[in-house]
LUMKOLZA-763038 format. One line per 4 residues: for each residue x, y, z of C-alpha. Coordinates in Angstrom, 3 decimals, m for minus. Example, Ala and Ser with C-alpha at 12.3 -4.5 7.8 and 13.67 -1.06 7.14 Angstrom:
! LUMKOLZA-763038
12.300/m4.500/7.800 ~ 13.670/m1.060/7.140 $
***
This chain:
! LUMKOLZA-763038
6.827/11.162/m36.367 ~ 7.145/7.878/m34.451 ~ 10.842/8.520/m33.740 ~ 9.991/11.938/m32.356 $
7.550/10.446/m29.853 ~ 9.936/7.654/m28.892 ~ 12.748/10.148/m28.376 ~ 10.480/12.429/m26.339 $
9.280/9.515/m24.218 ~ 12.847/8.309/m23.657 ~ 13.975/11.789/m22.613 ~ 11.006/12.117/m20.247 $
11.664/8.714/m18.685 ~ 15.351/9.550/m18.233 ~ 14.474/12.870/m16.628 ~ 11.979/11.234/m14.258 $
14.520/8.535/m13.373 ~ 17.183/11.114/m12.540 ~ 14.693/13.086/m10.448 ~ 13.709/9.949/m8.551 $
17.376/9.105/m7.941 ~ 18.067/12.577/m6.569 ~ 15.007/12.410/m4.295 ~ 16.106/8.968/m3.075 $
19.560/10.303/m2.290 ~ 18.076/13.266/m0.425 ~ 15.757/11.094/1.647 ~ 18.559/8.641/2.389 $
20.930/11.395/3.477 ~ 18.330/13.072/5.678 ~ 17.214/9.858/7.414 ~ 20.633/8.240/7.843 $
21.481/9.915/11.182 ~ 18.108/8.998/12.684 ~ 18.360/5.390/11.522 ~ 21.870/5.030/12.914 $
20.771/6.430/16.292 ~ 17.847/4.035/16.608 ~ 19.858/1.010/15.486 ~ 22.729/1.834/17.813 $
20.409/2.417/20.771 ~ 18.329/m0.747/20.338 ~ 20.417/m3.347/18.448 ~ 19.053/m6.373/20.322 $
15.454/m5.281/19.796 ~ 15.972/m4.931/16.046 ~ 17.798/m8.268/15.865 ~ 14.952/m10.005/17.712 $
12.273/m8.348/15.585 ~ 14.092/m9.265/12.390 ~ 14.555/m12.859/13.530 ~ 10.900/m13.121/14.489 $
9.817/m11.713/11.128 ~ 11.952/m14.133/9.125 ~ 10.904/m17.122/11.252 ~ 7.237/m16.138/10.884 $
7.523/m16.005/7.122 ~ 9.171/m19.437/6.979 ~ 6.579/m20.895/9.331 ~ 3.727/m19.417/7.283 $
5.151/m20.834/4.046 ~ 5.463/m24.232/5.677 ~ 1.860/m24.123/6.874 ~ 0.607/m23.036/3.451 $
2.486/m25.861/1.744 ~ 1.071/m28.446/4.157 ~ m2.426/m27.238/3.317 ~ m1.904/m27.922/m0.407 $
m1.940/m31.718/m0.772 ~ m0.313/m31.701/m4.220 ~ 2.764/m29.943/m2.858 ~ 2.738/m31.721/0.501 $
2.958/m35.113/m1.221 ~ 5.819/m34.012/m3.500 ~ 8.654/m32.472/m1.423 ~ 11.132/m32.933/m4.293 $
8.935/m30.765/m6.481 ~ 9.026/m28.044/m3.841 ~ 12.818/m28.327/m3.685 ~ 13.239/m28.088/m7.463 $
10.796/m25.184/m7.751 ~ 12.619/m23.376/m4.949 ~ 16.014/m23.887/m6.565 ~ 14.619/m22.780/m9.931 $
13.199/m19.608/m8.386 ~ 16.528/m18.819/m6.698 ~ 18.469/m19.365/m9.928 ~ 15.957/m17.311/m11.914 $
15.962/m14.374/m9.503 ~ 19.758/m14.511/m9.223 ~ 20.238/m14.371/m12.976 ~ 17.590/m11.658/m13.264 $
19.382/m9.625/m10.608 ~ 22.708/m10.114/m12.388 ~ 21.235/m9.013/m15.736 ~ 19.517/m5.983/m14.257 $
22.671/m5.013/m12.390 ~ 24.664/m5.089/m15.656 ~ 22.184/m2.752/m17.352 ~ 22.435/m0.124/m14.639 $
***
């Protein structure tokens, strides 16, 4: 009985995943011409907005860290935590990419 439910759930999840993939492809294909037009018409605007967004995020992180005395007094800890997070997310990405 348990195997029946597991098999049914697996089949349902696979079917939903394939439906989501096909919807994603359809949305991507239908919006690609519009996105290309906007990007080609305003490349400098998008570059400036992207740069401002990234700089704002970095500035906000810096301000948050300076507000937390424990982290502000230990910059090496911040460096090691940052490197650990990058290594962890990189290996997670690599493992997830292998499974797909």
